[in-house]
NUBAKE-98469 format. One record per residue (C-alpha): x, y, z; residue in one letter. Coordinates in steps of 0.5 Angstrom, whole numbers, plus 500, padded with zeros to 3 digits. Last residue first. Layout:
# residues N
XYZA;...
//
This chain:
# residues 503
456495529G;463497529H;462505527A;455505531S;449506527E;445513528M;444513520P;446507517K;453505516P;456503509T;459496509R;466493511S;469487512F;476485513F;480479512K;486477516K;492473514R;497468517K;493465523P;497461527A;499454527A;500451533G;497444531P;496444523R;488444522D;488452523L;492453516D;487457512G;485460518I;485468516Y;483472522S;476476521V;476483523V;469486523A;465493521L;471497518T;469504516P;468506509L;473511505K;474505501T;481504498F;484509504A;479506509W;481499508V;488500508D;487504515N;483498518E;490494516S;493489511R;489490505L;493488499S;495493493T;502491493D;505495487R;508501492Y;510495496E;514492491L;517499488L;519500496G;523494497A;526494490I;529501492L;531499499L;534493496G;538498491L;540502497F;543497501L;546494495G;549501493A;552501501T;554494501F;558496494G;561502497G;563498504A;567493499A;570498495F;573502501L;575496504E;579494498H;582500497N;584501490P;589504490F;593507496I;597501495P;600497501S;607497504D;610503501P;617504501L;619510504N;622516501P;628518505A;626523511D;629529513M;631531506V;635538507R;633544502F;638549504Q;638557505E;645559506G;652555508Q;653551502Q;660554501R;658557494Q;652560497E;656563503L;662565498A;656569493T;653572500A;660575502M;661577495S;654580495S;655584501E;662587498N;658589492M;652592496K;657596499T;661598493L;655600490L;653605495T;660607495N;660609488Y;653612488F;656616493Q;662618489L;658620483A;653624486T;659628490E;662629484H;656631480N;655636486R;662638486T;662640479V;656644480E;657647486K;664649483Y;661653478Q;657657482E;663658487E;667661481V;662666480M;661668487P;669668488S;671672483A;671679487D;675675492I;680673487R;681680484A;682683491E;687677492Y;691679486A;690687487R;693686494V;699681491Q;700687486Q;700693492E;705688496I;710688490G;709695489A;711696496Q;717692496T;720695490Q;718702492K;721700499A;728697495N;728704491A;728708498T;733703501S;738704495Q;737712496R;738711503E;744707502A;746713496R;745718501L;749715507Q;755715502A;754722500K;753724508L;760720509Q;763723503Q;761730506L;764728513Q;770725510P;772732506P;771732499D;777733494S;779726495V;786725491A;786718487P;788712490A;794709487S;793703483K;795696484G;788693482K;787691490A;789697492A;785702488P;778698490A;780698498S;778705499E;772704495H;770698499A;772701506I;767707504Q;761703502A;762699508R;762705512L;756707509S;752701510A;754701517I;751708517K;745706514R;744701519K;745706525I;740710522A;735704521M;736702528V;735709531D;729710527P;725704529Y;723699523D;727693526P;724693533T;727696539Y;732694545L;736688542A;736691535E;739697539L;744693542T;746689536G;746696532E;751699537Q;756693536A;756694528T;757701529A;763700533D;766695528K;765699523L;768705526Q;774701527S;774699520S;774706517L;779708522S;784702520D;782704512P;785711513S;780717513A;781721507P;785727508A;781734508A;781738502A;782746503D;781749496A;774749495A;773751502P;766747505A;760751506E;757750500R;758743499T;756742507Q;749745505Q;748741499A;750735503I;746736508M;740738504A;741732500E;741728507L;734731509F;731729502T;733722503E;731721510Q;724724508Q;724719502Q;726713507A;721716512R;715716506S;718709504L;717706511S;710709512Q;708706505T;711699507A;707699513A;701701510D;702695505L;704691510Q;697692514T;694691507T;697685506L;695682512A;688684511Q;688681504L;691674507T;685674512N;680675506M;684670502N;683665508S;676667508Q;675665501E;679659500Q;673654501D;669658496P;675657491L;679662488K;686661490G;687656485L;682657480Y;685653474K;688647479M;681647482Q;677646476F;682641473A;682637480A;674637479L;674635472R;679629474A;675627480D;669627476Q;672623470E;675618476D;668617479L;665616472N;670610471R;669608478K;661607476S;662603470D;667598474E;661598480L;656597475Q;660591472Q;661588479R;654589481L;652585475F;657580476D;655579484T;648579482T;649573477G;653570482E;648570488A;643568483S;647562480E;648560487Q;641560489R;638557483A;644551483N;642550490L;635550490N;635546483A;640541486T;635539492V;629539488F;632534483L;634530489S;627530491T;625528484I;630522484E;628520491G;621520489C;622516483V;626510487Q;620510492Q;615509487A;619504483T;620500489H;612500490A;610499483D;604501480R;606509481A;605515485K;610520487F;610524493T;614530496I;612533502F;614541504F;618545509G;618550514P;614555510M;616562513S;613565520Q;609570520S;603566524G;604559523G;606556517A;603550512P;607545510I;607545503P;605539499N;608537492I;605531488G;608528482I;603523479A;600528475K;607530472R;608522471T;601522467M;603528463E;610525461I;607518459R;601521455D;607526451D;611519450L;605516447T;601511451H;597505447D;603501446K;604500453G;609503459P;607507464Y;614509467L;620505464N;625507470F;630510466R;626512460E;621516465I;626519469I;630521462P;623524460E;621528466I;627533466R;627535459S;620535459R;619540464S;616538471L;623540474I;623547472Q;615548473Q;617545480K;623550481M;618556479S;613554484A;618553490L;621560488R;614563489A;612559495N;619561498L;618569496D;624571493E;629574497N;636571494V;642575496V;642574503P;645579508K;651577511V;652579518Y;645582521D;643576517E;646571522P;650566518V;647559518K;642560513Q;635558514Q;634550513E;628548509I;625541511L;624536506V;619530508L;619524503T;613520500Q;612514496S;605512494V;603506491Y;597505486Q;594498484P;592496477A;584496477P;580489477I;582487485Y;577492487S;572489483V;571483487G;570487493F;565491490G;561485487I;561481494G;558488498L;553488492F;551481493L;551482501V;547489500A;542485495C;541480500A;540484506L;534488502I;531482500L;531479507W;529485510I;522486506R;517484511R;520486517K;522493513L;515494511I;512492518E;517498521A;515502516Y;508501518D;509502525E;513509523I;506511520T;504511513L;500517509D;496513504R;497510497H;504511496G;506504499L;500500500M;
//
């Protein structure tokens, strides 16, 4: 009566009781079928290995790693390289993977790629990936183990080569850039040196020194001017004295010239007096300058007196008196001092004009100097930066070459699978049992739907919409001792008014 009326829990229990053997038979049958089917496909074995990622052994504060690429991206890149045709094909040929005439080489390569598994270990927090698993699936356990070892070796080697090539490539690039930067810096050094040589003394950092020197030269010029003025005054005074002595001296009375011994004695006394005066006064003190002029005059007289004797000639007669000759000698010395003072003044004036010209040209030179030094400082800073990076890259390259950097370390060698992961006999059997159970329930439900037997008062009411008058048990087997009635027959009629539902 399934589907003809609403069923209760008791109805479903009755149906299950009637059809239990059919349902169990289907479930057991399909359990056996599933278990048998599990032996039809070829078994698949999976070998697995664990690869941990070890960080570099030298702290990053001392040696910064050159390879800063994200590990997941680098692992994906290595996976694409290892799964390339050039890497997979030798493994297929060596281990004869997926043989058969139905499989082309491209099919075998694709099947091998699908059989390789890379499963990263999830990292907690902000830490990088600690490692990953490498798996390979094959029809033979030993083949799966050997191929898994080959794939693991390829990953370890690819990581070492990739890091070393990256470090060496970075170092070579920085070395080339450093050479170019050095050539540029040498050119800037040459330009700066040429500029400094061209404008020597006019550079901005020499401006204060030039001003100090100009101030000192101005003071010296004032002193030289004063000294020249005194020398000119003394020269005028001596000229006046000589003129006066010339007018007063009689023309015929000529005194005898002083002897060389007398002049030498006077020179000795004057030299001693000069030493005493220089110990007490400065060189530009009037008394000191007067004694110097006297010494110069005495030396000139001694030289004049000694000249005829050295040549073997007799000295000419001297018409001037000694005092007049001394005045004339002083005049000659004073004129020489005046000439020297003028020369000194001219030299100082020339230096003053030169330093004034340097100071006047400082703004223009400073503008050009800024441009030259700016380019030089930029080139120097760039060179120093490249040099620092070059040194760091060289240390990182040496670290990678010594295999002290980040490495892939195989913690667990590829295992030899004990049992295949496919097919799973228990899983196939469970699947067959479930399918049989479902099919048995479906058949039982279909049979119950097609069965129109009336087994209860509810069935009678569902078909006739009439109340039940009586229930008669089936007594066909009553003659057999101990037999229970099997079925009940139900009778019903249309009730009369005011009649009870059960008569």
